[in-house]
N, C-alpha and C positions, 0 to 999 in steps of 0.2 A: 504494500500500500504506500502510495507516495505521501510526502509530508504535507502536501497541499490538499489532499482529499479529506472529506469531512464525514464523520460518522452520522448516519441517519437512521431513524426508527420510524417505521410506518410511513416513509416518504417525507418525514419532517427532519430538519436539521436539529441536532442536539444543541440546546441552549444552556449555558452554565446556570446553576441555581442562583436566584436573586434572593439571598437570605441575610443580607447585611444592610442595616440602615446607614452604617458608616461609609460604605462603598458608594462611589458616585460615578456617573457618566454625565458630563455636561452636554446640554443641547447646543448646537452650533449657533453662533451669533449672526450668521448670514446664510440663508438658503436661497441662492440664486435660481431663477427659472429661465433657463436658456442663457444666452450671452448678453451681458449688459452693454448697451451701445457705448461707444467711445464718447467721452464728454459728459456722461450721466453720473452724477454724484448722489448715491443713495442717501447720504446724510442730509440732502436737501428735502427729503420727505419727512413725514411725522416721525420724531425721535423722542424717546423717553429720556428725561434729564434727571429725574429722581422719583423715588417711591416712598410713601409714608404709610406705616402700618398701624399707627395709634396703639403701640404696644407697651406704653408705660403703665405702671400699676394703677394709676388714676384715670387712664383713658377708658373710653366707653367700651372698647372691645373686651378688655380684661374684666371690667366691672360687670358688664352684662352677661359675660360667659362664666362668671364666678371663678376666674383663674387669676385674680389679682393677688392671691396669697402665694403664688409660686415665686420663689427666689430665682427667677430666670428672665433674662432680657430678651428672649424670643417671643414672637406672637404665639400665644397658646389659646386655642379656641375649642369649643365643643362641637362635635359633629352634628350636622343637621340644623345648625343655628347660624343665622346670617351675621356677618361682620363687615367692617368698613376698611377700605384702603383708598389712598389718594395717589394718583399718578400725575406727575408734572411733565409736560411736553415742551419742545423747543418753540412751539407756536400754538395758537388756539386750535382745539380739536373741532373738526367740522364733520359731523356724522354723515353728510351727503357724499363726501369723497374719502374719508379716512376710515380704515378698518383695523381694529386691534382686538386682542383677547389676552386674558391671563392664563398662564399655564403652571401647573404644579407637577413636580417630578420627585420620585423617591427611589433610592437605591440605584442599581445598574440595570442596563437593558430595558429602559422604560417602554411599557406597552399599555395602550389604552384599555385593551380587553382584560388586562391583569390589574387594573386600577393603580398602576405605578406611573402612568402618564395621564394627567387630567387636563384636557383643554377646557377652559371655562368661557363659553360664549357670552357676548353682550346681548341681553334679552330685554324686552319691554316690561315683562313682569316675571318675578321669581316664582318658581314652582316648588312646592314642598317635596322634599325627597330627591331633588335633582340639582346638580351643579348649575350655577348661572350667576351672572353679574349684571346688575341694573345700575345705570347711571342715575345718581340721586342729586348731583350737583355739577354744574359746569361754570367755572369762573376763571376768566382770563385764559391762562395756559394750563389750568388744572382741571382734572376730572375726578370726582369722588364716586366710588362704586360701593354698592352693597352686595357682598358676595355670599351666595347661598351654597353651603356644602352638602354633600350627601350624608345621610345618617349611617351609611354602610362603608364609608371610606376607610382606608387603612389608618391605623393609629401609629403615628411615627413622625419623623422630622422631614418635611417636604421642602424642596427648593423651589423658589418662585421665579418665574420669568414673565416678561411682557413681550408679546410678538406683534409686530406691525406689518401689514401687508402693503406692498408696493407693486407697481406694474412689472417689476423686474425680479421680484422675489420677496422673501421675508427677512425683516430686520428684527433681531431678538436681543434683549438685554443680556449682559454678561452675568455669570455666576456671582452672586453677592450674598455672603453668609448673613448679612444684616436683615435680609428679607425672608429668612427661613421661617416656616410656619409649622407648629405642632398641633394637629388636630387630636383631641382626646375624646373618649366617650363622654356623653353629656350627663349633667345632672338637671337639665332643664328642657331638653328637646324631646318631645313626646313621641317622635317617630323613630327613636333608636330602640334596639332590642333590649337594652338594660335600663330603660326609663322607669323611674319611680314617680308615681303621681302624688305622693305625699311629700310636701315641702320639708317637714321636720325630719322625715326619714332621709331625704336627700342631704340635708345638712349633717345628719349624724353619720350616715354610711358612706359619704363621699368627701365632705368638707371637714369633718372633725378630725384633727390631727393628734389627739391624745385620747387615751382610753384606759380601761381597767380589764385585766385578764384574771380570771378565776382559776385557782389551782388547789392542790391539797387533796383531801379525800371527802367523800360525800358526807361523812359525819364530822368533818373538820375542814370546812371550806375557807380558803384564804384568798386574799386578793393582792395584786401587784399592779402598780400603774405602768403604762407603756406609752412611749412617745413614738407614734407612727411616722411623723415627720415627712409626710408625702410631698410637702411643698418646699422642703429645704433645698438649698443650693446643691445641684448635682444629682438629686434623686431621680428626677424625670429622665435625665440622660442615662443614669444607671439602669433604670427599668427597661429602657430601650436596648441597652447593652445586654441585659439578661436574655432578651429574645434573640439578639444576635448570637450570643454564646450557645443558645439552643439550636442555632442554624434553622430558625423558623422562617419559612418562606414569607416574603413580604405580602404576597397576595392573600395570605391567610390571617393577616394581622388586623383585618377589619371585623373578624368574627369573634365576639367576646367569649364564646365557649372555647374556641381553640386557644385564645390568649390565656384564659383562666387555666386550662389544662397544662399548657406549657409552663406558665408561672408556677403552678403547683409542683410540677416535676422538678423545676430548676431550683426551688428553694432548698431542696435536699441535694447535697453534693453527690450522693451515691449514684453511680452509673453514668452521670452526665456532667461532672465537674461543675455542679451547681453552687449555690451561694454558701450553704452551711454544712459543716461536717457534724454528724450526730455522735454523741458519746453518752453512755449511760452507766459507765463502770467507775465513776468518781475519780478517774485519772484524766487530768486535763493538761498534760505536759505540752509545752509549746503553743499554748492557746489560752483562751479566756473561759472560765467556767460558765455554763449556761445561766446560772443564777446571778451572774454579775452584770448581764446585759439589762439595760433599762429602756432600750428603744431600738429602732431599726436603722437609724441613719448611719451610725458608725459601722454597722455590719455591711450595709450595701456599698458605702463609699470605699471601705477597705477591699471589698470583693472586686470592684472595678479597678481600683488603683493597683492592686497586687496581681490581678487576673488569676487569682487562685482562691479555692474555697476557704472560708473563714472557719476557724475552730474556736468554740464548739457551740452546738445548739441542742435543744431538746424540744418536745412538742410545742410548748407555748412560745418558744423563740421562733420556730418555724411558722407558727400561726401569725405571730406579730409581723414578721417580715413579709409574709404572703399578703396580709391585710394591707400593708403599706404599698406593695406592688399594685394591687387592684385599685385602691383608692387613688393612687397617683395617676393611673390611666383612666380614671373616671368611672370605673366599674364598682357599683355599690357593694360593700362587703362589711362583715362584722365577725368577731371571734365568738365561737360557741364552745364551751367546755363540756366534755362528756365524761361522766364519772363511772358509767357502766358500759364498757366497750365489749361488743361481741367479736370474738376472734375466730373466724372460720378458717381454721388452719389447713383443712383438706380441700378448700375451695369448691365445695359442692352447694354453696349458697343456702345452707341451713345449719342450724346448731344441733350437733349429734351428741347425746349424753348416754353412755352405756352403764346400766345398773347391774349389780350383783343380785342374787336371789333374795338377799336380805334387804334390798333397797338402797344399799350404799353404792356410790359411784365407783365404777371400775376405772381406776386411774391409768391403767395400761392401755385400754382401748379408747378412752375418751381423750381426744386431742383438742377438741374445741373448748372454749372457755368464755366466761363473761367476767 
């Protein structure tokens, strides 16, 4: 087989997996259509000079989307809920002869059918559940847009571009990290799969960043406070990094069920180099005893900075970190303590207890327990 030949399956070219939010492929700044005539300067057409995202903590985007608590200088919005951006051009925008659109890209090999490339058209009216951008203000050389996102879009860090059509091709803005946008699942958009219609529950299970974890025994219940810290600096990036470490395909990161399952698996380091190493033998050499942790922030930040599992955790630590992961991504979650756990050790989906003739449990045959 020659070096230039490509492996194909079912008539399709094999495409490398797109499973990292950190990996990037930039869109071209110029897409010419045919040969540009001599003497034509594409810069004479409508050009973008600057973009404003209203991403400060006090700006309407973060306040309306309940993302003002995040210690993060990126624009963070909730899926399915509209937000505002402003585009400045080199001259006044004329809708009769000018055509432009906003584009969002995530990961590598962007594809529209995978949700990793999102062209946002300019529309007269926004439609619930569909991407679209409506012009709500035109002033001098500026245009303000109300952008409607899909409630099923990927949760992650998107790169933003503005593309302008000319008779000779497309002019696109260059990659600018300052315009990155992080859609999360909502606590306010009713058309998302994880929507809660009770405002107090949304505040408790998405926005509350401290809580109480119950532990001990059923006859001796104890409590410990826990700092979830889902809005702390670096935590959102770490939660995205957890999905990258799991090599989760970007196209699946819009599904809260898949995201929850991947997060649940990755909190435990066993088998997948996840966040926490479990230890129950009271030997905590080269690590921190589980009882010494008081929150999730230090654990998650250490995991990302070291790129190695953190030592050590037990059940309530796993639960606290997983709760932080979910709330940070906008998925409502709470910790529930179970004092009577059924252990189905033979995996037959039932509890089997074998008795002797005198009614006592046969300990040799009985493998399941409560």
